[in-house]
Every structure is written in C-alpha cells, then in structure tokens.
C-alpha positions in Angstrom: 51.0 111.9 83.5 51.9 109.2 86.1 54.5 109.9 88.7 57.5 107.6 89.1 57.5 105.7 92.3 60.5 106.0 94.6 62.3 102.6 94.8 61.9 100.9 98.2 65.0 99.4 99.8 64.6 96.0 101.3 68.2 95.3 102.4 69.7 94.6 105.8 73.2 95.4 106.8 74.2 91.8 106.8 73.1 91.4 103.2 76.5 93.0 102.3 78.7 90.6 104.2 80.7 87.8 102.5 82.6 84.8 104.0 82.1 82.1 101.3 81.9 81.8 97.6 78.1 81.5 97.8 78.0 84.7 99.8 80.1 86.4 97.2 77.7 85.5 94.5 74.8 86.6 96.6 76.6 89.8 97.5 77.3 90.6 93.8 73.6 90.3 93.1 72.7 92.5 96.1 75.1 95.1 94.8 73.6 95.0 91.4 70.1 95.4 92.9 71.4 98.3 95.1 72.9 100.0 92.1 69.7 99.6 90.1 67.7 101.2 92.9 70.3 103.9 93.2 70.0 104.7 89.5 66.2 104.8 89.7 66.4 107.1 92.7 68.6 109.5 90.8 66.2 109.5 87.8 63.1 110.0 90.0 65.0 112.9 91.7 65.2 114.7 88.4 68.5 113.7 86.8 68.5 112.7 83.2 69.1 109.1 82.4 72.5 109.9 81.1 73.5 111.8 84.3 72.1 109.0 86.5 73.9 106.4 84.4 77.3 108.2 84.8 76.8 108.4 88.6 75.7 104.8 88.9 78.7 103.7 86.8 81.1 105.5 89.1 79.3 104.1 92.2 79.6 100.6 90.6 83.4 100.9 90.2 83.8 102.0 93.8 81.3 99.5 95.2 82.0 96.3 93.4 85.6 96.6 92.2 87.1 98.4 95.1 84.9 98.1 98.2 83.7 94.5 97.8 86.3 92.8 95.6 89.5 94.5 96.8 88.9 95.9 100.3 86.3 93.2 101.3 84.2 95.7 103.2 80.5 96.2 103.7 79.1 99.2 101.9 76.6 99.9 104.7 79.3 99.7 107.4 81.7 102.3 106.1 85.0 102.9 107.9 86.9 106.2 108.1 89.5 106.5 105.5 87.9 104.2 102.9 87.0 106.9 100.3 90.5 108.4 100.8 92.2 105.0 100.2 90.1 104.6 97.0 90.8 108.1 95.7 94.4 108.6 96.9 95.8 105.2 96.0 93.5 102.5 94.6 92.1 104.6 91.7 95.5 105.9 90.8 97.2 102.5 90.8 94.3 100.7 89.0 93.9 103.3 86.2 96.1 103.3 83.1 96.3 107.1 83.0 94.8 108.6 86.2 93.2 111.9 85.6 91.7 114.3 88.2 88.6 115.0 86.1 87.8 111.2 85.9 88.4 110.8 89.7 86.1 113.8 90.4 83.3 112.0 88.5 83.9 108.9 90.5 83.9 110.9 93.7 80.6 112.5 92.7 79.1 109.0 92.2 80.4 107.9 95.6 79.0 110.9 97.3 75.6 110.4 95.7 75.6 106.7 96.6 76.3 107.4 100.3 73.7 110.1 100.3 71.2 107.6 98.9 72.2 105.0 101.6 71.7 107.7 104.3 68.3 108.6 102.8 67.4 104.9 103.1 68.6 104.9 106.8 71.4 102.4 105.9 74.2 104.7 107.1 74.2 107.3 109.8 74.6 111.1 109.5 78.0 110.8 111.2 79.1 108.2 108.6 77.8 110.3 105.7 79.7 113.4 107.1 83.1 111.7 107.2 82.5 110.0 103.8 81.6 113.4 102.2 84.6 115.0 103.8 86.9 112.4 102.4 85.3 112.8 98.9 85.8 116.5 99.1 89.6 116.3 99.5 90.3 116.9 95.8 93.4 119.1 96.3 95.0 116.2 98.1 94.0 113.7 95.4 95.3 116.0 92.7 98.7 116.1 94.5 98.6 112.3 94.8 98.1 111.8 91.1 100.9 114.3 90.3 103.3 112.7 92.7 102.4 109.2 91.4 103.1 110.3 87.8 106.5 111.7 88.9 107.7 108.5 90.6 111.1 107.4 89.5 113.1 104.3 90.4 111.9 102.6 93.6 109.8 105.6 94.8 106.5 103.7 94.8 106.8 102.3 98.3 107.3 105.7 99.8 104.5 107.1 97.7 102.1 104.3 98.8 103.1 104.6 102.5 101.5 108.0 102.6 98.1 106.4 102.1 98.4 102.6 102.2 95.8 100.5 100.5 95.6 98.2 103.5 95.3 99.1 107.2 
C-alpha cells in the first residue's frame, strides 16, 4: 500500500496581498490552492474525506468570504481580533438563521486552517495562540447570537458596537 505524500506549500506571505483586480483574481486562485492543500493535509493526517471536506468548507467561508472579500486581510498575516469579529458579528449578520452548532463547525475549520498554516511555518506560534484563543470563546459567541436574535427596534447599532466589523 502506498503512503499518501504530505502536500508541499510553495506560498510566500505576499501571495495573499491584493491591491488590483488582477491581484484579486490571482489571490482567489491562491486561496483555492491553499484550501486544496489544507484538505489533502487533513486527509493524510487520518481524517475521512467527509470530515476533511467539512473543515475545508468552513475554512473556505472564513478565508474567501470573510477574510479576503470582506475584511481585505492577508490570511498569513493575522491580526488580533479577526476570528472574534468573524464569529461575534460577521457570521451572525451574514447568516439567515445563525446557530451556535453551525458556528462551532466553522470555528473548528478556522482552528484547523491556522494550525495547518503554523505547521507550514506561515504563521508564528504567538499568532496561532491568539487565534485559537479567539476561536475558543464559544460562550461569548453564544451570547452574541442570543442577543442578536433578541434585538428590537433600533438596537442593532448598540449590538454591533460591542464587536464592530471594522476597526
């Protein structure tokens, strides 16, 4: 039986920067390639294809929809608070019916993506630590979902001010 080969990362930090339309197209392709390698890494680490696919799907939502398209940030230059903004505000406001069990699946994918990036020496141990800490704040995110669903009248602005989408 042949052993699956661990995927090799051939990215540089600047590969995930975008300032023009051409850069955005290139960046989307880089993200797709990164997600494929992430998926293959999960499979070679022993996860089933279904488990790896679910984690990669969640990482894709975070990476391409939130981090790149919305926040305009570089995945390999993470900033403190970014996972918190995703989980505490963006996910909640960009989901028809936000549920904690769905958010927890996304947070699992995000955690695994950043662990993968750390294993490939694309982010530091310190960065991984603060990202994992933010992903672990599930009680806070549960309260944020509950308080969002309870908003009445013009209460949204006060709700968002607790964890703004933008710095």
